[in-house]
C-alpha positions as CSV (number, residue, x, y, z in Angstrom):
1,M,-0.2,-0.1,-0.6
2,K,1.5,3.6,-0.7
3,D,2.0,6.1,1.9
4,Q,-1.2,8.2,1.5
5,I,0.3,12.6,1.8
6,A,-2.1,14.5,3.6
7,P,-3.7,17.0,1.3
8,T,-1.9,20.5,1.3
9,L,-4.3,23.8,2.1
10,T,-3.6,26.7,-0.3
11,R,-4.4,30.6,0.1
12,E,-6.9,30.0,-1.9
13,D,-8.6,27.7,0.4
14,V,-8.1,29.4,3.3
15,T,-10.1,32.0,2.1
16,A,-12.7,29.6,0.9
17,L,-12.6,28.1,4.6
18,I,-12.7,31.7,5.8
19,L,-15.6,32.6,3.5
20,A,-17.6,29.3,5.0
21,A,-17.2,29.7,8.8
22,R,-18.1,33.6,8.8
23,K,-21.5,32.9,6.8
24,A,-22.1,30.1,9.4
25,R,-21.3,32.0,12.4
26,G,-23.1,35.0,10.9
27,L,-20.3,37.3,11.3
28,S,-19.9,40.7,9.3
29,W,-16.3,41.5,8.8
30,E,-16.1,44.1,12.0
31,G,-17.2,41.3,14.5
32,M,-14.3,39.0,13.1
33,A,-12.1,41.6,13.4
34,Q,-13.3,42.5,16.8
35,R,-13.0,39.2,17.8
36,I,-8.8,39.5,17.0
37,G,-8.3,42.9,17.4
38,M,-8.2,43.8,14.0
39,S,-9.7,46.7,12.1
40,P,-12.1,44.7,9.6
41,V,-10.3,46.2,6.5
42,F,-6.8,44.8,7.2
43,T,-9.0,41.5,9.1
44,H,-11.1,41.4,4.9
45,S,-7.9,42.3,2.6
46,A,-5.5,39.9,4.9
47,C,-8.4,37.0,4.9
48,M,-8.9,37.8,0.6
49,G,-4.9,36.9,0.8
50,M,-4.0,40.7,-0.5
51,N,-2.4,41.3,3.4
52,A,-0.2,38.8,5.9
53,F,-1.7,38.9,9.7
54,P,0.7,39.3,11.9
55,A,1.5,35.6,13.3
56,D,-0.7,35.6,16.7
57,K,-3.5,37.4,15.0
58,A,-3.7,34.6,12.5
59,Q,-3.4,32.2,15.0
60,A,-6.4,34.4,17.2
61,L,-9.1,34.0,13.7
62,V,-8.1,30.1,13.4
63,A,-9.5,29.7,16.8
64,A,-12.0,31.9,16.1
65,L,-13.4,30.9,12.9
66,D,-12.1,26.8,13.8
67,L,-10.3,26.7,11.1
68,P,-7.6,23.1,10.0
69,A,-4.4,24.4,12.5
70,D,-2.1,25.0,9.3
71,A,-4.3,28.0,8.0
72,A,-2.4,30.4,10.7
73,D,0.9,29.6,8.5
74,L,-0.5,30.7,5.4
75,L,-2.5,33.8,7.0
76,S,0.7,35.0,8.4
77,E,2.7,34.4,5.1
78,P,3.4,37.9,2.7
79,P,1.1,37.3,-0.5
80,T,3.4,36.9,-4.0
81,K,2.2,39.7,-5.7
82,I,2.3,39.9,-9.3
């Protein structure tokens, strides 16, 4: 039997998970931002992949939305801008 490798999350996957969790919980961007102590504009832009969260804020968002733990690493990586 071949070893199975766990699928790796992409930045797009994390964004989709955030949007789904936000909708399921009925949260506004303002509400999410309050939970992690960030501005709503920055929270939205970082959730959409346009900015990177500080590591502690990424962890707070992952905990608040019950996202996979490895999502925090992606949320704190600076985006590649072309």
